[in-house]
Backbone bond lengths (Angstrom), bond angles and torsions (degrees), N, CA, C in turn:
res aa  C-N    CA-C-N  psi(-1)  N-CA   C-N-CA  omega(-1)  CA-C   N-CA-C  phi
1 X - - - 1.557 - - 1.585 107.71 -
2 X 1.306 115.49 133.01 1.455 121.15 177.10 1.562 111.46 -77.70
3 X 1.286 115.91 122.34 1.504 118.94 177.31 1.501 110.30 -83.50
4 X 1.392 113.72 128.18 1.453 115.24 -172.96 1.605 107.55 -122.99
5 X 1.362 111.95 138.87 1.421 117.21 174.82 1.482 107.33 -115.07
6 X 1.304 117.76 139.23 1.527 122.57 179.57 1.463 109.59 -113.16
7 X 1.288 117.58 114.18 1.566 125.97 175.64 1.422 107.49 -83.71
8 X 1.303 127.80 132.73 1.461 128.38 -176.89 1.517 108.27 79.68
9 X 1.297 117.52 35.34 1.466 125.16 -172.55 1.601 109.95 -66.20
10 X 1.337 115.07 -29.71 1.515 117.37 -178.91 1.554 113.59 -80.17
11 X 1.298 121.43 -6.04 1.374 125.64 -173.70 1.627 103.80 -91.06
12 X 1.359 113.11 171.63 1.524 119.38 -171.04 1.563 105.48 -65.34
13 X 1.310 120.65 -50.85 1.372 124.81 178.57 1.588 114.56 -58.89
14 X 1.272 112.08 -51.08 1.414 119.83 174.45 1.475 113.74 -54.81
15 X 1.330 122.02 -49.94 1.423 126.38 -171.89 1.676 103.89 -64.34
16 X 1.340 114.75 -40.02 1.456 118.59 177.82 1.380 114.29 -59.95
17 X 1.361 113.06 -44.90 1.446 121.68 179.46 1.581 110.95 -61.71
18 X 1.344 116.94 -45.06 1.519 116.83 175.20 1.423 113.80 -55.44
19 X 1.324 112.60 -43.01 1.500 115.33 177.71 1.480 116.05 -63.99
20 X 1.339 119.32 -38.24 1.414 122.96 175.83 1.471 114.58 -67.07
21 X 1.397 115.12 -37.73 1.409 119.04 179.56 1.532 111.06 -67.63
22 X 1.291 118.46 -39.12 1.377 126.38 178.30 1.535 111.78 -64.40
23 X 1.192 119.75 -28.26 1.483 126.78 -174.21 1.546 107.37 -89.67
24 X 1.344 122.61 -16.12 1.366 122.48 174.61 1.592 119.62 -86.10
25 X 1.351 111.29 136.91 1.482 116.07 -164.69 1.492 106.98 -73.85
26 X 1.372 124.33 -23.23 1.419 129.78 -172.75 1.512 114.49 -100.19
27 X 1.257 112.82 0.89 1.605 116.71 -175.86 1.470 106.77 -127.36
28 X 1.306 113.53 147.64 1.484 123.14 169.52 1.550 113.92 -119.03
29 X 1.280 115.38 130.70 1.497 116.18 175.83 1.503 102.33 -82.58
30 X 1.439 110.61 116.39 1.476 117.47 -177.31 1.446 110.69 -102.90
31 X 1.295 117.81 -22.65 1.516 120.16 -175.63 1.525 113.31 -156.14
32 X 1.274 113.77 135.20 1.469 121.67 168.10 1.430 108.78 -108.17
33 X 1.398 119.35 120.87 1.455 123.21 -175.83 1.489 107.76 -115.02
34 X 1.259 115.78 128.39 1.474 119.22 174.51 1.577 107.21 -174.70
35 X 1.408 110.79 141.06 1.550 110.79 174.65 1.552 115.72 -55.19
36 X 1.383 116.42 -35.65 1.443 116.63 175.11 1.562 115.32 -58.29
37 X 1.275 108.44 -28.07 1.594 111.20 -178.69 1.494 109.33 -96.90
38 X 1.402 120.46 2.30 1.382 120.67 179.24 1.539 120.48 70.01
39 X 1.386 111.07 27.05 1.519 123.91 -179.62 1.441 110.56 -119.40
40 X 1.391 116.61 147.20 1.348 122.37 175.48 1.589 111.20 -126.83
41 X 1.286 115.39 150.40 1.480 114.06 -172.19 1.587 115.88 -63.83
42 X 1.354 119.03 -38.59 1.453 118.81 177.99 1.531 114.81 -56.30
43 X 1.320 115.70 -24.95 1.445 121.98 -178.96 1.508 114.12 -74.01
44 X 1.369 114.09 -23.48 1.489 114.82 -179.50 1.510 116.31 -113.09
45 X 1.309 118.14 1.62 1.366 121.00 -175.53 1.684 115.80 -59.00
46 X 1.296 118.36 -26.06 1.337 124.65 -179.12 1.541 108.21 -76.00
47 X 1.389 115.27 -18.36 1.580 115.99 -179.32 1.454 113.17 -96.31
48 X 1.327 123.17 -8.60 1.543 117.98 -171.98 1.539 108.62 -123.10
49 X 1.306 109.71 163.55 1.489 122.19 -178.44 1.542 107.24 -99.61
50 X 1.371 113.39 -40.40 1.481 118.45 -178.15 1.545 108.33 -136.89
51 X 1.389 116.72 143.30 1.439 123.40 168.98 1.434 111.64 -107.13
52 X 1.320 118.14 137.63 1.527 121.74 165.06 1.461 107.99 -107.64
53 X 1.437 118.76 124.77 1.454 122.42 -175.83 1.521 109.71 -113.34
54 X 1.349 109.24 109.78 1.524 122.83 167.46 1.430 108.43 -113.88
55 X 1.436 121.63 66.75 1.431 121.54 -174.41 1.656 104.19 -108.67
56 X 1.378 110.21 -120.22 1.491 118.38 -173.17 1.499 101.85 -130.24
57 X 1.395 118.21 163.08 1.396 122.45 167.57 1.530 118.62 -57.47
58 X 1.345 117.94 -25.20 1.318 127.81 178.85 1.585 111.60 -79.82
59 X 1.253 113.18 -38.58 1.590 117.68 178.51 1.450 116.35 -92.52
60 X 1.209 123.93 -25.80 1.490 127.06 -179.40 1.606 113.95 -52.82
61 X 1.310 113.16 -54.68 1.522 117.14 179.22 1.549 116.51 -49.05
62 X 1.411 113.12 -46.62 1.396 120.08 -178.45 1.583 110.50 -64.82
63 X 1.401 113.49 -42.89 1.415 118.83 173.47 1.572 118.28 -54.94
64 X 1.301 109.85 -44.63 1.456 119.37 177.13 1.558 111.33 -60.38
65 X 1.404 114.75 -48.31 1.470 114.35 176.45 1.456 115.23 -61.07
66 X 1.357 115.32 -40.20 1.436 116.95 -178.40 1.629 113.07 -65.05
67 X 1.356 114.00 -36.63 1.450 120.89 -179.34 1.661 106.22 -67.88
68 X 1.302 113.39 -40.40 1.493 114.45 179.86 1.544 108.59 -67.54
69 X 1.179 120.10 -44.35 1.464 122.50 179.19 1.538 113.91 -60.27
70 X 1.314 116.56 -29.39 1.420 123.09 -179.74 1.526 112.74 -92.98
71 X 1.260 121.28 -4.09 1.434 126.57 177.70 1.504 112.96 73.18
72 X 1.368 112.55 29.12 1.518 121.11 -177.77 1.560 106.54 -106.69
73 X 1.330 113.42 134.41 1.540 121.85 174.17 1.570 105.56 -64.92
74 X 1.261 116.88 142.30 1.510 129.77 171.75 1.512 112.59 -130.36
75 X 1.411 111.00 135.18 1.490 119.27 174.28 1.557 100.04 -115.57
76 X 1.378 112.93 127.41 1.389 119.79 -176.24 1.425 113.03 -112.27
77 X 1.403 116.88 118.24 1.435 121.24 177.15 1.583 112.27 -101.56
78 X 1.264 114.22 -13.04 1.475 123.86 173.93 1.529 113.03 -63.73
79 X 1.305 119.56 130.92 1.427 122.55 175.83 1.481 112.70 -118.09
80 X 1.399 118.30 178.29 1.518 118.48 173.08 1.526 110.74 94.99
81 X 1.292 123.92 25.66 1.389 123.74 178.00 1.461 107.40 -151.04
82 X 1.441 117.62 159.64 1.454 127.82 -176.45 1.457 109.08 -74.68
83 X 1.423 114.44 123.85 1.521 122.38 176.94 1.514 112.33 -80.40
84 X 1.264 122.46 -21.39 1.405 122.82 -170.75 1.517 116.09 -54.61
85 X 1.362 116.33 -50.77 1.478 117.15 -179.25 1.538 111.79 -64.93
86 X 1.355 113.82 -30.16 1.515 111.73 -179.02 1.500 113.81 -80.15
87 X 1.274 114.57 -24.35 1.567 121.16 173.22 1.485 108.16 -67.66
88 X 1.303 116.85 -40.43 1.491 119.92 176.80 1.526 110.59 -67.17
89 X 1.308 118.41 -41.80 1.515 121.79 174.59 1.436 107.67 -62.10
90 X 1.264 128.38 -47.66 1.498 128.30 -179.80 1.481 110.35 -62.13
91 X 1.338 117.38 -41.62 1.518 119.00 -178.94 1.471 115.05 -72.41
92 X 1.360 113.64 -15.11 1.396 117.78 -179.43 1.552 120.26 -71.81
93 X 1.263 114.94 -5.38 1.459 124.16 176.48 1.495 114.85 126.52
94 X 1.224 119.55 179.03 1.581 123.71 -176.41 1.415 110.66 101.05
95 X 1.443 120.10 164.65 1.328 124.56 -178.38 1.608 115.53 -93.65
96 X 1.307 114.83 -15.22 1.428 119.90 -176.13 1.650 108.39 -77.34
97 X 1.281 111.64 136.97 1.411 119.57 -178.64 1.531 107.13 -112.41
98 X 1.446 112.79 147.52 1.548 119.64 -176.88 1.598 105.18 -116.77
99 X 1.347 110.35 128.97 1.447 121.77 175.92 1.580 108.37 -118.20
100 X 1.268 119.78 108.28 1.466 122.59 178.99 1.487 103.32 -95.73
101 X 1.323 115.17 126.86 1.538 122.24 179.62 1.455 109.84 -120.83
102 X 1.412 116.37 108.19 1.484 115.45 173.83 1.471 117.22 -67.82
103 X 1.359 122.42 -27.26 1.445 124.01 170.32 1.510 108.47 -148.01
104 X 1.272 115.83 133.42 1.548 118.85 175.37 1.485 115.46 -87.77
105 X 1.264 117.28 -10.00 1.533 114.45 179.20 1.424 113.76 -71.02
106 X 1.307 120.73 131.54 1.392 121.87 -175.11 1.584 110.90 -61.51
107 X 1.309 110.82 -41.30 1.543 116.97 177.01 1.459 114.31 -62.07
108 X 1.311 114.70 -28.25 1.493 115.22 179.99 1.583 110.36 -79.31
109 X 1.361 113.03 -33.84 1.533 112.72 170.20 1.452 111.39 -64.81
110 X 1.251 121.37 -36.19 1.532 121.41 -179.84 1.564 109.11 -71.02
111 X 1.295 114.40 -36.87 1.389 117.87 174.99 1.620 114.28 -54.06
112 X 1.407 111.49 -52.27 1.484 118.05 174.59 1.436 113.55 -57.06
113 X 1.388 116.34 -38.85 1.454 117.32 -175.63 1.655 109.41 -69.33
114 X 1.266 114.02 -48.75 1.428 120.72 177.60 1.493 115.23 -56.90
115 X 1.390 113.00 -38.09 1.541 116.86 -178.88 1.528 105.36 -68.06
116 X 1.242 117.14 -45.36 1.564 121.07 -179.23 1.528 109.68 -57.52
117 X 1.302 116.10 -44.21 1.513 119.16 -173.62 1.667 102.36 -73.59
118 X 1.306 120.03 -39.19 1.505 116.76 179.01 1.496 110.36 -61.41
119 X 1.419 117.46 -40.21 1.424 118.34 -176.15 1.447 120.75 -57.53
120 X 1.323 108.76 -16.25 1.638 116.88 179.53 1.591 104.80 -69.09
121 X 1.372 114.52 -23.35 1.546 113.22 -173.21 1.505 111.39 -119.26
122 X 1.416 114.33 -13.97 1.518 121.38 175.11 1.501 102.80 -137.36
123 X 1.410 118.47 84.95 1.420 123.18 -170.16 1.582 119.11 -76.16
124 X 1.330 114.14 -15.07 1.377 116.74 177.40 1.432 117.26 -89.85
125 X 1.348 120.56 115.65 1.416 122.76 -160.27 1.583 109.22 -136.04
126 X 1.280 113.98 142.39 1.562 124.67 171.06 1.524 105.85 -116.94
127 X 1.366 117.47 144.91 1.479 122.57 174.76 1.612 103.54 -123.09
128 X 1.361 109.22 129.53 1.449 119.13 170.14 1.549 109.35 -118.51
129 X 1.325 119.78 115.85 1.411 118.25 175.05 1.543 106.57 -116.43
130 X 1.448 111.86 148.09 1.415 119.46 -176.90 1.549 110.27 -136.13
131 X 1.324 121.44 128.97 1.347 127.71 -174.06 1.601 109.20 -138.44
132 X 1.332 107.97 171.63 1.524 115.68 176.52 1.477 106.56 -65.38
133 X 1.397 111.71 167.10 1.431 118.49 -172.78 1.594 112.77 -87.57
134 X 1.373 114.86 4.19 1.412 117.02 170.26 1.467 112.25 -99.18
135 X 1.251 127.51 5.81 1.341 125.77 174.25 1.507 114.34 -71.68
136 X 1.252 114.28 131.78 1.516 120.12 -172.66 1.456 116.42 -79.26
137 X 1.466 116.81 -35.21 1.376 114.56 -173.23 1.522 111.45 -110.50
138 X 1.296 113.25 159.00 1.538 120.48 178.98 1.578 103.49 -157.31
139 X 1.367 118.17 131.15 1.581 117.84 -3.94 1.478 113.60 -71.04
140 X 1.351 114.47 171.79 1.518 116.40 177.83 1.488 114.11 -67.79
141 X 1.249 111.13 165.95 1.549 118.20 174.94 1.624 111.22 -64.18
142 X 1.303 108.87 -34.68 1.524 111.36 175.58 1.523 114.57 -62.55
143 X 1.341 114.41 -45.84 1.461 118.90 -179.25 1.502 109.00 -67.89
144 X 1.185 121.82 -36.53 1.453 124.87 177.80 1.482 112.71 -67.25
145 X 1.270 115.18 -37.52 1.521 121.36 176.49 1.537 108.21 -70.37
146 X 1.371 119.14 -41.76 1.287 123.13 176.45 1.482 115.61 -57.40
147 X 1.271 115.32 -48.10 1.563 122.22 171.49 1.464 112.69 -55.56
148 X 1.257 116.27 -41.92 1.559 117.95 178.42 1.447 111.25 -64.67
149 X 1.325 119.61 -48.81 1.368 123.36 178.59 1.582 116.81 -59.91
150 X 1.351 116.67 -34.06 1.409 125.15 176.38 1.457 110.08 -70.12
151 X 1.392 116.10 -44.25 1.437 119.61 -178.81 1.470 110.08 -64.88
152 X 1.327 116.97 -40.32 1.593 117.48 175.22 1.472 110.79 -61.55
153 X 1.311 114.59 -32.81 1.513 112.14 -178.50 1.545 115.12 -84.20
154 X 1.405 117.14 4.72 1.403 123.22 178.58 1.514 116.00 94.46
155 X 1.278 117.50 4.55 1.430 120.24 176.22 1.579 114.72 -84.42
156 X 1.286 119.98 170.97 1.407 127.09 177.18 1.452 115.94 -126.86
157 X 1.403 114.17 110.87 1.457 112.28 179.01 1.630 112.85 -91.27
158 X 1.227 112.60 123.46 1.566 114.23 -177.24 1.457 106.81 -63.47
159 X 1.356 110.19 150.79 1.463 115.22 177.09 1.521 110.07 -100.63
160 X 1.326 126.44 152.44 1.486 114.85 -7.66 1.538 114.17 -91.08
161 X 1.278 117.08 177.42 1.495 123.71 170.69 1.545 105.55 -73.66
162 X 1.298 122.30 132.28 1.350 126.97 -168.42 1.559 103.50 -96.56
163 X 1.441 110.84 115.37 1.526 117.55 176.92 1.512 112.56 -109.19
164 X 1.367 115.43 133.10 1.384 126.59 -179.03 1.520 106.29 -117.03
165 X 1.338 117.81 129.26 1.419 124.86 179.07 1.596 111.40 -126.10
166 X 1.351 121.77 105.56 1.361 128.71 -168.30 1.478 112.82 -143.50
167 X 1.381 117.39 134.48 1.468 114.71 167.22 1.493 114.94 -54.73
168 X 1.291 116.60 149.83 1.395 118.26 176.32 1.587 111.17 101.81
169 X 1.315 118.57 -26.02 1.444 126.80 -175.00 1.447 107.49 -87.86
170 X 1.370 118.11 156.49 1.479 123.89 171.27 1.513 106.65 -115.78
171 X 1.295 121.14 -81.82 1.399 127.65 176.94 1.502 111.89 -153.79
172 X 1.418 113.40 122.63 1.456 119.73 -169.24 1.460 102.87 -141.77
173 X 1.359 122.10 150.98 1.348 129.47 166.81 1.467 116.58 -153.25
174 X 1.349 115.02 139.13 1.574 123.00 175.49 1.431 106.76 -116.66
175 X 1.342 118.13 139.51 1.392 123.18 169.54 1.588 105.80 -122.15
176 X 1.310 112.42 117.10 1.581 117.63 -172.09 1.543 100.08 -109.39
177 X 1.320 115.21 128.35 1.444 123.10 179.87 1.465 103.09 -119.66
178 X 1.369 118.79 135.79 1.428 121.28 -175.80 1.543 105.71 -122.31
179 X 1.409 114.13 145.27 1.476 126.28 173.42 1.450 110.85 -145.71
180 X 1.328 115.72 174.42 1.375 121.74 -176.50 1.634 110.01 -54.86
181 X 1.414 115.75 113.61 1.416 120.95 174.90 1.599 115.20 73.32
182 X 1.281 116.70 9.06 1.416 124.16 -176.83 1.511 119.63 -153.61
183 X 1.203 115.14 153.74 1.529 125.88 173.44 1.591 108.26 -131.02
184 X 1.375 106.05 147.89 1.561 115.94 172.94 1.523 105.46 -126.14
185 X 1.277 117.22 131.03 1.433 120.80 179.30 1.531 106.64 -122.82
186 X 1.380 118.46 126.77 1.409 125.36 174.79 1.425 107.80 -113.85
187 X 1.291 122.75 124.92 1.492 124.25 -178.11 1.500 109.70 -133.88
188 X 1.314 111.36 136.90 1.511 118.01 170.95 1.685 106.22 -118.83
189 X 1.373 111.55 142.24 1.415 118.14 174.95 1.481 111.22 -128.19
190 X 1.319 118.10 128.71 1.544 126.27 169.47 1.549 101.47 -100.04
191 X 1.210 116.76 115.57 1.480 122.04 179.41 1.523 110.09 -100.01
192 X 1.262 114.29 -15.46 1.558 124.22 178.55 1.422 113.71 -140.86
193 X 1.320 122.68 151.66 1.375 116.91 179.75 1.415 116.46 -83.71
194 X 1.421 118.23 -2.53 1.387 126.15 172.59 1.556 107.79 -64.24
195 X 1.265 119.10 -27.02 1.459 124.07 178.36 1.529 116.07 -56.08
196 X 1.422 114.44 -22.64 1.421 119.99 -176.81 1.547 111.10 -88.91
197 X 1.419 117.33 -18.54 1.376 119.44 -168.82 1.505 117.91 -64.87
198 X 1.397 121.85 -40.75 1.361 125.72 174.55 1.540 109.24 -50.61
199 X 1.277 116.91 -51.28 1.490 121.87 -179.58 1.569 111.27 -65.59
200 X 1.223 117.60 -38.48 1.581 117.56 176.50 1.508 104.08 -57.52
201 X 1.404 119.15 -54.75 1.379 117.40 -167.81 1.570 108.02 -65.71
202 X 1.364 119.17 -34.01 1.470 122.33 174.43 1.490 108.95 -56.39
203 X 1.295 118.48 -45.75 1.493 120.47 -174.04 1.483 111.91 -70.40
204 X 1.319 116.78 -36.23 1.453 125.97 177.76 1.632 108.73 -61.82
205 X 1.355 114.12 -42.26 1.474 118.62 -172.67 1.546 107.21 -78.74
206 X 1.472 118.24 -31.63 1.412 124.79 -172.27 1.411 119.92 -94.72
207 X 1.291 123.07 -20.50 1.408 129.74 -171.22 1.563 110.34 -55.74
208 X 1.313 120.23 -41.83 1.366 120.29 -176.98 1.588 111.40 -71.25
209 X 1.341 121.01 -20.96 1.431 122.80 -177.34 1.464 116.54 -87.85
210 X 1.481 115.30 -2.49 1.543 119.09 -172.57 1.539 102.79 -76.15
211 X 1.358 104.80 146.29 1.566 112.67 -172.04 1.557 107.97 -76.99
212 X 1.300 120.06 -24.30 1.478 119.50 179.49 1.577 111.35 -102.00
213 X 1.305 111.17 162.81 1.542 119.77 -179.28 1.462 110.18 -76.47
214 X 1.371 117.68 -30.41 1.532 121.16 -177.17 1.545 108.61 -131.83
215 X 1.188 120.36 124.12 1.445 121.97 -177.78 1.478 110.48 -135.61
216 X 1.307 118.76 146.90 1.462 125.43 175.20 1.436 112.57 -120.08
217 X 1.363 118.39 123.00 1.413 121.56 176.39 1.524 120.54 108.92
218 X 1.198 118.72 128.91 1.456 121.19 -177.06 1.511 111.60 -68.35
219 X 1.315 114.61 -24.65 1.563 121.45 -179.93 1.611 111.69 -50.05
220 X 1.420 108.22 -25.58 1.569 107.71 -175.36 1.497 109.33 -71.92
221 X 1.371 120.11 -13.03 1.462 124.17 176.51 1.595 114.20 -97.60
222 X 1.357 116.10 -8.28 1.377 121.22 -169.18 1.560 106.04 -95.20
223 X 1.236 119.81 -25.56 1.487 127.50 -175.08 1.524 110.84 -75.67
């Protein structure tokens, strides 16, 4: 059984992750980590095989470094911070692998893939992302990752990415591609946080098998 620790366990995504892990036959929820619960990640790293991080942009980098130092795999769902120093830390040695996931919804991963493919033929692109009003970062990690994939495919995302923050939303994104006399819109909607849980469990189960010490994107486990 894989022993899983959830950082940010008192938050909405953290709580949903704890429930999903507890419901999985091959996983054990070994630790709930959150300031509200009086627990800190370094205190539980000896007891877990994989950490899932749904904390804040200020807390996540330190959690990643702690996991790397302890040789524990970590799946990062937190966005809004620079990955470069953490990539360097992960590639510096150790057994723990880092998987940063901008969006755990399988449909969102497909949306990003389809948008990148379409941009090869319709390279002028706008991105509109919409999230709940408690989301701390803008643009979202999903939108930033979409822009990166489109740029790698040869497309051009117009600036800026349009970020909407309103109560009632969960996580939504439109990619609008324009060409001569036509437009193409690719949209994904997460209307409930349960949409992310199959991807979270896929990441927990697969992070240890990744060939690289630092990986961005759930698509690495879908191929």
